[in-house]
mmCIF file of the protein (N, C-alpha, C, O) and its ligand, coordinates in Angstrom:
data_MODEL
# 
_entry.id   MODEL 
# 
loop_
_entity.id 
_entity.type 
_entity.pdbx_number_of_molecules 
1 polymer     1 
2 non-polymer 1 
# 
_entity_poly.entity_id                      1 
_entity_poly.type                           'polypeptide(L)' 
_entity_poly.nstd_linkage                   no 
_entity_poly.nstd_monomer                   no 
_entity_poly.pdbx_seq_one_letter_code       MAAKKAPAAKKCRPCKGTGEVSRPVVVGRKRRTVGHQTGMCLNCFGTGQAPTA 
_entity_poly.pdbx_seq_one_letter_code_can   MAAKKAPAAKKCRPCKGTGEVSRPVVVGRKRRTVGHQTGMCLNCFGTGQAPTA 
_entity_poly.pdbx_strand_id                 A 
# 
loop_
_entity_poly_seq.entity_id 
_entity_poly_seq.num 
_entity_poly_seq.mon_id 
_entity_poly_seq.hetero 
1 1  MET n 
1 2  ALA n 
1 3  ALA n 
1 4  LYS n 
1 5  LYS n 
1 6  ALA n 
1 7  PRO n 
1 8  ALA n 
1 9  ALA n 
1 10 LYS n 
1 11 LYS n 
1 12 CYS n 
1 13 ARG n 
1 14 PRO n 
1 15 CYS n 
1 16 LYS n 
1 17 GLY n 
1 18 THR n 
1 19 GLY n 
1 20 GLU n 
1 21 VAL n 
1 22 SER n 
1 23 ARG n 
1 24 PRO n 
1 25 VAL n 
1 26 VAL n 
1 27 VAL n 
1 28 GLY n 
1 29 ARG n 
1 30 LYS n 
1 31 ARG n 
1 32 ARG n 
1 33 THR n 
1 34 VAL n 
1 35 GLY n 
1 36 HIS n 
1 37 GLN n 
1 38 THR n 
1 39 GLY n 
1 40 MET n 
1 41 CYS n 
1 42 LEU n 
1 43 ASN n 
1 44 CYS n 
1 45 PHE n 
1 46 GLY n 
1 47 THR n 
1 48 GLY n 
1 49 GLN n 
1 50 ALA n 
1 51 PRO n 
1 52 THR n 
1 53 ALA n 
# 
loop_
_struct_asym.id 
_struct_asym.entity_id 
A 1 
B 2 
# 
loop_
_chem_comp.id 
_chem_comp.type 
_chem_comp.mon_nstd_flag 
ALA 'L-peptide linking' y 
ARG 'L-peptide linking' y 
ASN 'L-peptide linking' y 
CYS 'L-peptide linking' y 
GLN 'L-peptide linking' y 
GLU 'L-peptide linking' y 
GLY 'peptide linking'   y 
HIS 'L-peptide linking' y 
LEU 'L-peptide linking' y 
LYS 'L-peptide linking' y 
MET 'L-peptide linking' y 
PHE 'L-peptide linking' y 
PRO 'L-peptide linking' y 
SER 'L-peptide linking' y 
THR 'L-peptide linking' y 
VAL 'L-peptide linking' y 
ZN  non-polymer         . 
# 
_pdbx_entity_nonpoly.entity_id   2 
_pdbx_entity_nonpoly.name        ? 
_pdbx_entity_nonpoly.comp_id     ZN 
# 
_pdbx_nonpoly_scheme.asym_id         B 
_pdbx_nonpoly_scheme.entity_id       2 
_pdbx_nonpoly_scheme.mon_id          ZN 
_pdbx_nonpoly_scheme.ndb_seq_num     1 
_pdbx_nonpoly_scheme.pdb_seq_num     101 
_pdbx_nonpoly_scheme.auth_seq_num    101 
_pdbx_nonpoly_scheme.pdb_mon_id      ZN 
_pdbx_nonpoly_scheme.auth_mon_id     ZN 
_pdbx_nonpoly_scheme.pdb_strand_id   A 
_pdbx_nonpoly_scheme.pdb_ins_code    . 
# 
loop_
_atom_site.group_PDB 
_atom_site.id 
_atom_site.type_symbol 
_atom_site.label_atom_id 
_atom_site.label_alt_id 
_atom_site.label_comp_id 
_atom_site.label_asym_id 
_atom_site.label_entity_id 
_atom_site.label_seq_id 
_atom_site.pdbx_PDB_ins_code 
_atom_site.Cartn_x 
_atom_site.Cartn_y 
_atom_site.Cartn_z 
_atom_site.occupancy 
_atom_site.B_iso_or_equiv 
_atom_site.pdbx_formal_charge 
_atom_site.auth_seq_id 
_atom_site.auth_comp_id 
_atom_site.auth_asym_id 
_atom_site.auth_atom_id 
_atom_site.pdbx_PDB_model_num 
ATOM   1   N  N  . MET A 1 1  ? 194.376 -5.851  38.196 1.00 0.00 ? 1   MET A N  1 
ATOM   2   C  CA . MET A 1 1  ? 193.447 -6.525  37.329 1.00 0.00 ? 1   MET A CA 1 
ATOM   3   C  C  . MET A 1 1  ? 192.113 -5.712  37.421 1.00 0.00 ? 1   MET A C  1 
ATOM   4   O  O  . MET A 1 1  ? 191.606 -5.446  38.510 1.00 0.00 ? 1   MET A O  1 
ATOM   5   N  N  . ALA A 1 2  ? 191.654 -5.388  36.413 1.00 0.00 ? 2   ALA A N  1 
ATOM   6   C  CA . ALA A 1 2  ? 190.372 -4.541  36.386 1.00 0.00 ? 2   ALA A CA 1 
ATOM   7   C  C  . ALA A 1 2  ? 189.133 -5.510  36.659 1.00 0.00 ? 2   ALA A C  1 
ATOM   8   O  O  . ALA A 1 2  ? 188.969 -6.599  36.109 1.00 0.00 ? 2   ALA A O  1 
ATOM   9   N  N  . ALA A 1 3  ? 188.423 -5.018  37.453 1.00 0.00 ? 3   ALA A N  1 
ATOM   10  C  CA . ALA A 1 3  ? 187.201 -5.852  37.783 1.00 0.00 ? 3   ALA A CA 1 
ATOM   11  C  C  . ALA A 1 3  ? 186.304 -5.829  36.573 1.00 0.00 ? 3   ALA A C  1 
ATOM   12  O  O  . ALA A 1 3  ? 185.920 -4.799  36.018 1.00 0.00 ? 3   ALA A O  1 
ATOM   13  N  N  . LYS A 1 4  ? 186.013 -7.040  36.222 1.00 0.00 ? 4   LYS A N  1 
ATOM   14  C  CA . LYS A 1 4  ? 185.262 -7.234  35.072 1.00 0.00 ? 4   LYS A CA 1 
ATOM   15  C  C  . LYS A 1 4  ? 183.725 -7.168  35.428 1.00 0.00 ? 4   LYS A C  1 
ATOM   16  O  O  . LYS A 1 4  ? 183.192 -7.893  36.268 1.00 0.00 ? 4   LYS A O  1 
ATOM   17  N  N  . LYS A 1 5  ? 183.122 -6.261  34.724 1.00 0.00 ? 5   LYS A N  1 
ATOM   18  C  CA . LYS A 1 5  ? 181.726 -5.982  35.018 1.00 0.00 ? 5   LYS A CA 1 
ATOM   19  C  C  . LYS A 1 5  ? 180.812 -7.131  34.204 1.00 0.00 ? 5   LYS A C  1 
ATOM   20  O  O  . LYS A 1 5  ? 180.910 -7.430  33.014 1.00 0.00 ? 5   LYS A O  1 
ATOM   21  N  N  . ALA A 1 6  ? 180.038 -7.599  35.047 1.00 0.00 ? 6   ALA A N  1 
ATOM   22  C  CA . ALA A 1 6  ? 179.120 -8.602  34.520 1.00 0.00 ? 6   ALA A CA 1 
ATOM   23  C  C  . ALA A 1 6  ? 178.171 -7.815  33.617 1.00 0.00 ? 6   ALA A C  1 
ATOM   24  O  O  . ALA A 1 6  ? 177.702 -6.759  34.042 1.00 0.00 ? 6   ALA A O  1 
ATOM   25  N  N  . PRO A 1 7  ? 177.864 -8.258  32.411 1.00 0.00 ? 7   PRO A N  1 
ATOM   26  C  CA . PRO A 1 7  ? 176.883 -7.450  31.660 1.00 0.00 ? 7   PRO A CA 1 
ATOM   27  C  C  . PRO A 1 7  ? 175.535 -7.741  32.170 1.00 0.00 ? 7   PRO A C  1 
ATOM   28  O  O  . PRO A 1 7  ? 175.053 -8.870  32.252 1.00 0.00 ? 7   PRO A O  1 
ATOM   29  N  N  . ALA A 1 8  ? 174.935 -6.591  32.522 1.00 0.00 ? 8   ALA A N  1 
ATOM   30  C  CA . ALA A 1 8  ? 173.519 -6.675  33.081 1.00 0.00 ? 8   ALA A CA 1 
ATOM   31  C  C  . ALA A 1 8  ? 172.606 -7.336  32.038 1.00 0.00 ? 8   ALA A C  1 
ATOM   32  O  O  . ALA A 1 8  ? 172.772 -7.139  30.834 1.00 0.00 ? 8   ALA A O  1 
ATOM   33  N  N  . ALA A 1 9  ? 171.707 -8.070  32.495 1.00 0.00 ? 9   ALA A N  1 
ATOM   34  C  CA . ALA A 1 9  ? 170.745 -8.666  31.510 1.00 0.00 ? 9   ALA A CA 1 
ATOM   35  C  C  . ALA A 1 9  ? 170.013 -7.627  30.756 1.00 0.00 ? 9   ALA A C  1 
ATOM   36  O  O  . ALA A 1 9  ? 169.439 -6.719  31.356 1.00 0.00 ? 9   ALA A O  1 
ATOM   37  N  N  . LYS A 1 10 ? 170.008 -7.715  29.531 1.00 0.00 ? 10  LYS A N  1 
ATOM   38  C  CA . LYS A 1 10 ? 169.412 -6.613  28.754 1.00 0.00 ? 10  LYS A CA 1 
ATOM   39  C  C  . LYS A 1 10 ? 167.866 -6.728  28.966 1.00 0.00 ? 10  LYS A C  1 
ATOM   40  O  O  . LYS A 1 10 ? 167.236 -7.780  29.067 1.00 0.00 ? 10  LYS A O  1 
ATOM   41  N  N  . LYS A 1 11 ? 167.367 -5.447  29.017 1.00 0.00 ? 11  LYS A N  1 
ATOM   42  C  CA . LYS A 1 11 ? 165.942 -5.334  29.240 1.00 0.00 ? 11  LYS A CA 1 
ATOM   43  C  C  . LYS A 1 11 ? 165.301 -5.564  27.824 1.00 0.00 ? 11  LYS A C  1 
ATOM   44  O  O  . LYS A 1 11 ? 165.848 -5.178  26.792 1.00 0.00 ? 11  LYS A O  1 
ATOM   45  N  N  . CYS A 1 12 ? 164.134 -6.203  27.857 1.00 0.00 ? 12  CYS A N  1 
ATOM   46  C  CA . CYS A 1 12 ? 163.436 -6.464  26.697 1.00 0.00 ? 12  CYS A CA 1 
ATOM   47  C  C  . CYS A 1 12 ? 162.893 -5.028  26.243 1.00 0.00 ? 12  CYS A C  1 
ATOM   48  O  O  . CYS A 1 12 ? 162.338 -4.260  27.028 1.00 0.00 ? 12  CYS A O  1 
ATOM   49  N  N  . ARG A 1 13 ? 163.091 -4.777  25.023 1.00 0.00 ? 13  ARG A N  1 
ATOM   50  C  CA . ARG A 1 13 ? 162.684 -3.368  24.621 1.00 0.00 ? 13  ARG A CA 1 
ATOM   51  C  C  . ARG A 1 13 ? 161.174 -3.282  24.466 1.00 0.00 ? 13  ARG A C  1 
ATOM   52  O  O  . ARG A 1 13 ? 160.647 -2.307  25.002 1.00 0.00 ? 13  ARG A O  1 
ATOM   53  N  N  . PRO A 1 14 ? 160.450 -4.075  23.870 1.00 0.00 ? 14  PRO A N  1 
ATOM   54  C  CA . PRO A 1 14 ? 159.019 -3.859  23.727 1.00 0.00 ? 14  PRO A CA 1 
ATOM   55  C  C  . PRO A 1 14 ? 158.209 -3.654  25.061 1.00 0.00 ? 14  PRO A C  1 
ATOM   56  O  O  . PRO A 1 14 ? 157.205 -2.951  25.180 1.00 0.00 ? 14  PRO A O  1 
ATOM   57  N  N  . CYS A 1 15 ? 158.780 -4.338  25.968 1.00 0.00 ? 15  CYS A N  1 
ATOM   58  C  CA . CYS A 1 15 ? 157.927 -4.384  27.361 1.00 0.00 ? 15  CYS A CA 1 
ATOM   59  C  C  . CYS A 1 15 ? 158.710 -3.656  28.380 1.00 0.00 ? 15  CYS A C  1 
ATOM   60  O  O  . CYS A 1 15 ? 158.266 -3.586  29.526 1.00 0.00 ? 15  CYS A O  1 
ATOM   61  N  N  . LYS A 1 16 ? 159.978 -3.037  28.023 1.00 0.00 ? 16  LYS A N  1 
ATOM   62  C  CA . LYS A 1 16 ? 160.812 -2.271  28.827 1.00 0.00 ? 16  LYS A CA 1 
ATOM   63  C  C  . LYS A 1 16 ? 161.131 -3.047  30.088 1.00 0.00 ? 16  LYS A C  1 
ATOM   64  O  O  . LYS A 1 16 ? 161.278 -2.444  31.151 1.00 0.00 ? 16  LYS A O  1 
ATOM   65  N  N  . GLY A 1 17 ? 161.250 -4.442  30.001 1.00 0.00 ? 17  GLY A N  1 
ATOM   66  C  CA . GLY A 1 17 ? 161.714 -5.076  31.134 1.00 0.00 ? 17  GLY A CA 1 
ATOM   67  C  C  . GLY A 1 17 ? 160.629 -5.525  32.131 1.00 0.00 ? 17  GLY A C  1 
ATOM   68  O  O  . GLY A 1 17 ? 160.909 -6.178  33.136 1.00 0.00 ? 17  GLY A O  1 
ATOM   69  N  N  . THR A 1 18 ? 159.351 -5.137  31.801 1.00 0.00 ? 18  THR A N  1 
ATOM   70  C  CA . THR A 1 18 ? 158.315 -5.580  32.680 1.00 0.00 ? 18  THR A CA 1 
ATOM   71  C  C  . THR A 1 18 ? 157.823 -7.023  32.333 1.00 0.00 ? 18  THR A C  1 
ATOM   72  O  O  . THR A 1 18 ? 157.365 -7.735  33.227 1.00 0.00 ? 18  THR A O  1 
ATOM   73  N  N  . GLY A 1 19 ? 157.909 -7.429  31.131 1.00 0.00 ? 19  GLY A N  1 
ATOM   74  C  CA . GLY A 1 19 ? 157.421 -8.702  30.809 1.00 0.00 ? 19  GLY A CA 1 
ATOM   75  C  C  . GLY A 1 19 ? 155.948 -8.549  30.403 1.00 0.00 ? 19  GLY A C  1 
ATOM   76  O  O  . GLY A 1 19 ? 155.300 -9.551  30.100 1.00 0.00 ? 19  GLY A O  1 
ATOM   77  N  N  . GLU A 1 20 ? 155.458 -7.450  30.390 1.00 0.00 ? 20  GLU A N  1 
ATOM   78  C  CA . GLU A 1 20 ? 154.010 -7.255  29.963 1.00 0.00 ? 20  GLU A CA 1 
ATOM   79  C  C  . GLU A 1 20 ? 154.021 -6.071  28.963 1.00 0.00 ? 20  GLU A C  1 
ATOM   80  O  O  . GLU A 1 20 ? 154.735 -5.081  29.119 1.00 0.00 ? 20  GLU A O  1 
ATOM   81  N  N  . VAL A 1 21 ? 153.161 -6.257  27.909 1.00 0.00 ? 21  VAL A N  1 
ATOM   82  C  CA . VAL A 1 21 ? 152.958 -5.101  27.109 1.00 0.00 ? 21  VAL A CA 1 
ATOM   83  C  C  . VAL A 1 21 ? 151.476 -4.799  27.015 1.00 0.00 ? 21  VAL A C  1 
ATOM   84  O  O  . VAL A 1 21 ? 150.598 -5.662  27.043 1.00 0.00 ? 21  VAL A O  1 
ATOM   85  N  N  . SER A 1 22 ? 151.271 -3.446  26.898 1.00 0.00 ? 22  SER A N  1 
ATOM   86  C  CA . SER A 1 22 ? 149.762 -3.113  26.752 1.00 0.00 ? 22  SER A CA 1 
ATOM   87  C  C  . SER A 1 22 ? 149.545 -2.852  25.305 1.00 0.00 ? 22  SER A C  1 
ATOM   88  O  O  . SER A 1 22 ? 150.375 -2.269  24.608 1.00 0.00 ? 22  SER A O  1 
ATOM   89  N  N  . ARG A 1 23 ? 148.355 -3.320  24.857 1.00 0.00 ? 23  ARG A N  1 
ATOM   90  C  CA . ARG A 1 23 ? 148.185 -3.132  23.574 1.00 0.00 ? 23  ARG A CA 1 
ATOM   91  C  C  . ARG A 1 23 ? 146.733 -2.528  23.358 1.00 0.00 ? 23  ARG A C  1 
ATOM   92  O  O  . ARG A 1 23 ? 145.885 -2.866  24.184 1.00 0.00 ? 23  ARG A O  1 
ATOM   93  N  N  . PRO A 1 24 ? 146.380 -1.724  22.401 1.00 0.00 ? 24  PRO A N  1 
ATOM   94  C  CA . PRO A 1 24 ? 145.118 -1.213  22.330 1.00 0.00 ? 24  PRO A CA 1 
ATOM   95  C  C  . PRO A 1 24 ? 144.217 -2.210  21.809 1.00 0.00 ? 24  PRO A C  1 
ATOM   96  O  O  . PRO A 1 24 ? 144.492 -3.064  20.967 1.00 0.00 ? 24  PRO A O  1 
ATOM   97  N  N  . VAL A 1 25 ? 143.045 -2.009  22.426 1.00 0.00 ? 25  VAL A N  1 
ATOM   98  C  CA . VAL A 1 25 ? 141.909 -2.919  21.954 1.00 0.00 ? 25  VAL A CA 1 
ATOM   99  C  C  . VAL A 1 25 ? 141.135 -2.157  20.980 1.00 0.00 ? 25  VAL A C  1 
ATOM   100 O  O  . VAL A 1 25 ? 140.615 -1.073  21.243 1.00 0.00 ? 25  VAL A O  1 
ATOM   101 N  N  . VAL A 1 26 ? 141.066 -2.772  19.798 1.00 0.00 ? 26  VAL A N  1 
ATOM   102 C  CA . VAL A 1 26 ? 140.303 -2.091  18.764 1.00 0.00 ? 26  VAL A CA 1 
ATOM   103 C  C  . VAL A 1 26 ? 139.099 -2.803  18.344 1.00 0.00 ? 26  VAL A C  1 
ATOM   104 O  O  . VAL A 1 26 ? 139.129 -4.027  18.209 1.00 0.00 ? 26  VAL A O  1 
ATOM   105 N  N  . VAL A 1 27 ? 137.989 -2.089  18.118 1.00 0.00 ? 27  VAL A N  1 
ATOM   106 C  CA . VAL A 1 27 ? 136.783 -2.711  17.744 1.00 0.00 ? 27  VAL A CA 1 
ATOM   107 C  C  . VAL A 1 27 ? 136.219 -2.046  16.471 1.00 0.00 ? 27  VAL A C  1 
ATOM   108 O  O  . VAL A 1 27 ? 136.455 -0.866  16.210 1.00 0.00 ? 27  VAL A O  1 
ATOM   109 N  N  . GLY A 1 28 ? 135.508 -2.797  15.734 1.00 0.00 ? 28  GLY A N  1 
ATOM   110 C  CA . GLY A 1 28 ? 134.651 -2.276  14.738 1.00 0.00 ? 28  GLY A CA 1 
ATOM   111 C  C  . GLY A 1 28 ? 135.544 -2.096  13.461 1.00 0.00 ? 28  GLY A C  1 
ATOM   112 O  O  . GLY A 1 28 ? 136.762 -2.279  13.453 1.00 0.00 ? 28  GLY A O  1 
ATOM   113 N  N  . ARG A 1 29 ? 134.806 -1.721  12.405 1.00 0.00 ? 29  ARG A N  1 
ATOM   114 C  CA . ARG A 1 29 ? 135.420 -1.541  11.124 1.00 0.00 ? 29  ARG A CA 1 
ATOM   115 C  C  . ARG A 1 29 ? 136.232 -0.219  10.998 1.00 0.00 ? 29  ARG A C  1 
ATOM   116 O  O  . ARG A 1 29 ? 137.113 0.000   10.167 1.00 0.00 ? 29  ARG A O  1 
ATOM   117 N  N  . LYS A 1 30 ? 135.768 0.652   11.999 1.00 0.00 ? 30  LYS A N  1 
ATOM   118 C  CA . LYS A 1 30 ? 136.573 1.932   12.019 1.00 0.00 ? 30  LYS A CA 1 
ATOM   119 C  C  . LYS A 1 30 ? 137.638 1.860   12.941 1.00 0.00 ? 30  LYS A C  1 
ATOM   120 O  O  . LYS A 1 30 ? 138.232 2.895   13.244 1.00 0.00 ? 30  LYS A O  1 
ATOM   121 N  N  . ARG A 1 31 ? 138.001 0.619   13.494 1.00 0.00 ? 31  ARG A N  1 
ATOM   122 C  CA . ARG A 1 31 ? 139.219 0.484   14.367 1.00 0.00 ? 31  ARG A CA 1 
ATOM   123 C  C  . ARG A 1 31 ? 139.297 1.412   15.453 1.00 0.00 ? 31  ARG A C  1 
ATOM   124 O  O  . ARG A 1 31 ? 140.344 2.007   15.712 1.00 0.00 ? 31  ARG A O  1 
ATOM   125 N  N  . ARG A 1 32 ? 138.035 1.593   16.224 1.00 0.00 ? 32  ARG A N  1 
ATOM   126 C  CA . ARG A 1 32 ? 138.058 2.387   17.273 1.00 0.00 ? 32  ARG A CA 1 
ATOM   127 C  C  . ARG A 1 32 ? 138.742 1.870   18.527 1.00 0.00 ? 32  ARG A C  1 
ATOM   128 O  O  . ARG A 1 32 ? 138.518 0.716   18.892 1.00 0.00 ? 32  ARG A O  1 
ATOM   129 N  N  . THR A 1 33 ? 139.494 2.595   19.150 1.00 0.00 ? 33  THR A N  1 
ATOM   130 C  CA . THR A 1 33 ? 140.234 2.092   20.346 1.00 0.00 ? 33  THR A CA 1 
ATOM   131 C  C  . THR A 1 33 ? 139.382 2.245   21.542 1.00 0.00 ? 33  THR A C  1 
ATOM   132 O  O  . THR A 1 33 ? 138.999 3.352   21.920 1.00 0.00 ? 33  THR A O  1 
ATOM   133 N  N  . VAL A 1 34 ? 139.082 1.137   22.143 1.00 0.00 ? 34  VAL A N  1 
ATOM   134 C  CA . VAL A 1 34 ? 138.133 1.116   23.391 1.00 0.00 ? 34  VAL A CA 1 
ATOM   135 C  C  . VAL A 1 34 ? 139.048 1.082   24.638 1.00 0.00 ? 34  VAL A C  1 
ATOM   136 O  O  . VAL A 1 34 ? 138.555 1.414   25.716 1.00 0.00 ? 34  VAL A O  1 
ATOM   137 N  N  . GLY A 1 35 ? 140.258 0.728   24.576 1.00 0.00 ? 35  GLY A N  1 
ATOM   138 C  CA . GLY A 1 35 ? 141.034 0.644   25.850 1.00 0.00 ? 35  GLY A CA 1 
ATOM   139 C  C  . GLY A 1 35 ? 142.284 -0.100  25.648 1.00 0.00 ? 35  GLY A C  1 
ATOM   140 O  O  . GLY A 1 35 ? 142.642 -0.317  24.490 1.00 0.00 ? 35  GLY A O  1 
ATOM   141 N  N  . HIS A 1 36 ? 142.974 -0.507  26.611 1.00 0.00 ? 36  HIS A N  1 
ATOM   142 C  CA . HIS A 1 36 ? 144.193 -1.154  26.561 1.00 0.00 ? 36  HIS A CA 1 
ATOM   143 C  C  . HIS A 1 36 ? 144.110 -2.430  27.206 1.00 0.00 ? 36  HIS A C  1 
ATOM   144 O  O  . HIS A 1 36 ? 143.400 -2.512  28.208 1.00 0.00 ? 36  HIS A O  1 
ATOM   145 N  N  . GLN A 1 37 ? 144.730 -3.448  26.787 1.00 0.00 ? 37  GLN A N  1 
ATOM   146 C  CA . GLN A 1 37 ? 144.923 -4.722  27.296 1.00 0.00 ? 37  GLN A CA 1 
ATOM   147 C  C  . GLN A 1 37 ? 146.268 -5.045  27.724 1.00 0.00 ? 37  GLN A C  1 
ATOM   148 O  O  . GLN A 1 37 ? 147.208 -4.724  26.996 1.00 0.00 ? 37  GLN A O  1 
ATOM   149 N  N  . THR A 1 38 ? 146.442 -5.565  28.675 1.00 0.00 ? 38  THR A N  1 
ATOM   150 C  CA . THR A 1 38 ? 147.768 -6.006  29.093 1.00 0.00 ? 38  THR A CA 1 
ATOM   151 C  C  . THR A 1 38 ? 148.058 -7.525  28.801 1.00 0.00 ? 38  THR A C  1 
ATOM   152 O  O  . THR A 1 38 ? 147.346 -8.432  29.232 1.00 0.00 ? 38  THR A O  1 
ATOM   153 N  N  . GLY A 1 39 ? 149.085 -7.693  28.090 1.00 0.00 ? 39  GLY A N  1 
ATOM   154 C  CA . GLY A 1 39 ? 149.373 -9.206  27.766 1.00 0.00 ? 39  GLY A CA 1 
ATOM   155 C  C  . GLY A 1 39 ? 150.803 -9.444  28.017 1.00 0.00 ? 39  GLY A C  1 
ATOM   156 O  O  . GLY A 1 39 ? 151.597 -8.519  28.188 1.00 0.00 ? 39  GLY A O  1 
ATOM   157 N  N  . MET A 1 40 ? 151.131 -10.690 28.038 1.00 0.00 ? 40  MET A N  1 
ATOM   158 C  CA . MET A 1 40 ? 152.474 -11.191 28.119 1.00 0.00 ? 40  MET A CA 1 
ATOM   159 C  C  . MET A 1 40 ? 153.305 -10.693 26.930 1.00 0.00 ? 40  MET A C  1 
ATOM   160 O  O  . MET A 1 40 ? 152.827 -10.745 25.797 1.00 0.00 ? 40  MET A O  1 
ATOM   161 N  N  . CYS A 1 41 ? 154.483 -10.231 27.147 1.00 0.00 ? 41  CYS A N  1 
ATOM   162 C  CA . CYS A 1 41 ? 155.210 -9.869  26.000 1.00 0.00 ? 41  CYS A CA 1 
ATOM   163 C  C  . CYS A 1 41 ? 155.720 -11.041 25.285 1.00 0.00 ? 41  CYS A C  1 
ATOM   164 O  O  . CYS A 1 41 ? 156.383 -11.900 25.867 1.00 0.00 ? 41  CYS A O  1 
ATOM   165 N  N  . LEU A 1 42 ? 155.442 -11.098 24.092 1.00 0.00 ? 42  LEU A N  1 
ATOM   166 C  CA . LEU A 1 42 ? 155.868 -12.149 23.278 1.00 0.00 ? 42  LEU A CA 1 
ATOM   167 C  C  . LEU A 1 42 ? 157.318 -12.141 22.713 1.00 0.00 ? 42  LEU A C  1 
ATOM   168 O  O  . LEU A 1 42 ? 157.796 -13.054 22.041 1.00 0.00 ? 42  LEU A O  1 
ATOM   169 N  N  . ASN A 1 43 ? 157.952 -11.006 23.067 1.00 0.00 ? 43  ASN A N  1 
ATOM   170 C  CA . ASN A 1 43 ? 159.464 -10.983 22.662 1.00 0.00 ? 43  ASN A CA 1 
ATOM   171 C  C  . ASN A 1 43 ? 160.258 -11.736 23.665 1.00 0.00 ? 43  ASN A C  1 
ATOM   172 O  O  . ASN A 1 43 ? 161.190 -12.469 23.335 1.00 0.00 ? 43  ASN A O  1 
ATOM   173 N  N  . CYS A 1 44 ? 159.869 -11.541 24.937 1.00 0.00 ? 44  CYS A N  1 
ATOM   174 C  CA . CYS A 1 44 ? 160.782 -12.073 26.012 1.00 0.00 ? 44  CYS A CA 1 
ATOM   175 C  C  . CYS A 1 44 ? 159.900 -13.143 26.782 1.00 0.00 ? 44  CYS A C  1 
ATOM   176 O  O  . CYS A 1 44 ? 160.350 -13.662 27.804 1.00 0.00 ? 44  CYS A O  1 
ATOM   177 N  N  . PHE A 1 45 ? 158.713 -13.457 26.324 1.00 0.00 ? 45  PHE A N  1 
ATOM   178 C  CA . PHE A 1 45 ? 157.844 -14.315 26.931 1.00 0.00 ? 45  PHE A CA 1 
ATOM   179 C  C  . PHE A 1 45 ? 157.568 -14.095 28.511 1.00 0.00 ? 45  PHE A C  1 
ATOM   180 O  O  . PHE A 1 45 ? 157.359 -15.016 29.301 1.00 0.00 ? 45  PHE A O  1 
ATOM   181 N  N  . GLY A 1 46 ? 157.597 -12.898 28.797 1.00 0.00 ? 46  GLY A N  1 
ATOM   182 C  CA . GLY A 1 46 ? 157.158 -12.551 30.180 1.00 0.00 ? 46  GLY A CA 1 
ATOM   183 C  C  . GLY A 1 46 ? 158.405 -12.404 31.127 1.00 0.00 ? 46  GLY A C  1 
ATOM   184 O  O  . GLY A 1 46 ? 158.215 -12.112 32.308 1.00 0.00 ? 46  GLY A O  1 
ATOM   185 N  N  . THR A 1 47 ? 159.606 -12.589 30.668 1.00 0.00 ? 47  THR A N  1 
ATOM   186 C  CA . THR A 1 47 ? 160.700 -12.623 31.451 1.00 0.00 ? 47  THR A CA 1 
ATOM   187 C  C  . THR A 1 47 ? 161.191 -11.263 31.799 1.00 0.00 ? 47  THR A C  1 
ATOM   188 O  O  . THR A 1 47 ? 161.776 -11.065 32.863 1.00 0.00 ? 47  THR A O  1 
ATOM   189 N  N  . GLY A 1 48 ? 160.955 -10.257 30.872 1.00 0.00 ? 48  GLY A N  1 
ATOM   190 C  CA . GLY A 1 48 ? 161.455 -8.905  30.775 1.00 0.00 ? 48  GLY A CA 1 
ATOM   191 C  C  . GLY A 1 48 ? 162.851 -8.724  30.424 1.00 0.00 ? 48  GLY A C  1 
ATOM   192 O  O  . GLY A 1 48 ? 163.405 -7.625  30.446 1.00 0.00 ? 48  GLY A O  1 
ATOM   193 N  N  . GLN A 1 49 ? 163.448 -9.880  30.080 1.00 0.00 ? 49  GLN A N  1 
ATOM   194 C  CA . GLN A 1 49 ? 164.859 -9.859  29.493 1.00 0.00 ? 49  GLN A CA 1 
ATOM   195 C  C  . GLN A 1 49 ? 164.885 -10.027 28.028 1.00 0.00 ? 49  GLN A C  1 
ATOM   196 O  O  . GLN A 1 49 ? 164.176 -10.877 27.489 1.00 0.00 ? 49  GLN A O  1 
ATOM   197 N  N  . ALA A 1 50 ? 165.609 -9.315  27.413 1.00 0.00 ? 50  ALA A N  1 
ATOM   198 C  CA . ALA A 1 50 ? 165.936 -9.426  26.009 1.00 0.00 ? 50  ALA A CA 1 
ATOM   199 C  C  . ALA A 1 50 ? 166.465 -10.986 25.712 1.00 0.00 ? 50  ALA A C  1 
ATOM   200 O  O  . ALA A 1 50 ? 167.459 -11.382 26.320 1.00 0.00 ? 50  ALA A O  1 
ATOM   201 N  N  . PRO A 1 51 ? 165.849 -11.770 24.861 1.00 0.00 ? 51  PRO A N  1 
ATOM   202 C  CA . PRO A 1 51 ? 166.304 -12.956 24.575 1.00 0.00 ? 51  PRO A CA 1 
ATOM   203 C  C  . PRO A 1 51 ? 167.793 -12.833 23.767 1.00 0.00 ? 51  PRO A C  1 
ATOM   204 O  O  . PRO A 1 51 ? 168.058 -12.085 22.826 1.00 0.00 ? 51  PRO A O  1 
ATOM   205 N  N  . THR A 1 52 ? 168.569 -13.695 24.364 1.00 0.00 ? 52  THR A N  1 
ATOM   206 C  CA . THR A 1 52 ? 169.966 -13.582 23.703 1.00 0.00 ? 52  THR A CA 1 
ATOM   207 C  C  . THR A 1 52 ? 170.064 -14.580 22.591 1.00 0.00 ? 52  THR A C  1 
ATOM   208 O  O  . THR A 1 52 ? 169.737 -15.764 22.679 1.00 0.00 ? 52  THR A O  1 
ATOM   209 N  N  . ALA A 1 53 ? 170.587 -13.931 21.451 1.00 0.00 ? 53  ALA A N  1 
ATOM   210 C  CA . ALA A 1 53 ? 170.536 -14.779 20.324 1.00 0.00 ? 53  ALA A CA 1 
ATOM   211 C  C  . ALA A 1 53 ? 171.831 -15.522 20.078 1.00 0.00 ? 53  ALA A C  1 
ATOM   212 O  O  . ALA A 1 53 ? 171.927 -16.297 19.127 1.00 0.00 ? 53  ALA A O  1 
HETATM 213 ZN ZN . ZN  B 2 .  ? 159.405 -8.394  26.756 1.00 0.00 2 101 ZN  A ZN 1 
# 
């Protein structure tokens, strides 16, 4: 009997499994990027695992 591999939890793609995403902070009408802000990934809600549908 072949050992059945348990499927590893899929890593969330937008945050690469970290649960956090960095997004550019843009200001002004010219949309100048002043830096990056780290925020909770809204795709996995910070778990780092891709939500299973
Ligand atoms: Zn995520």
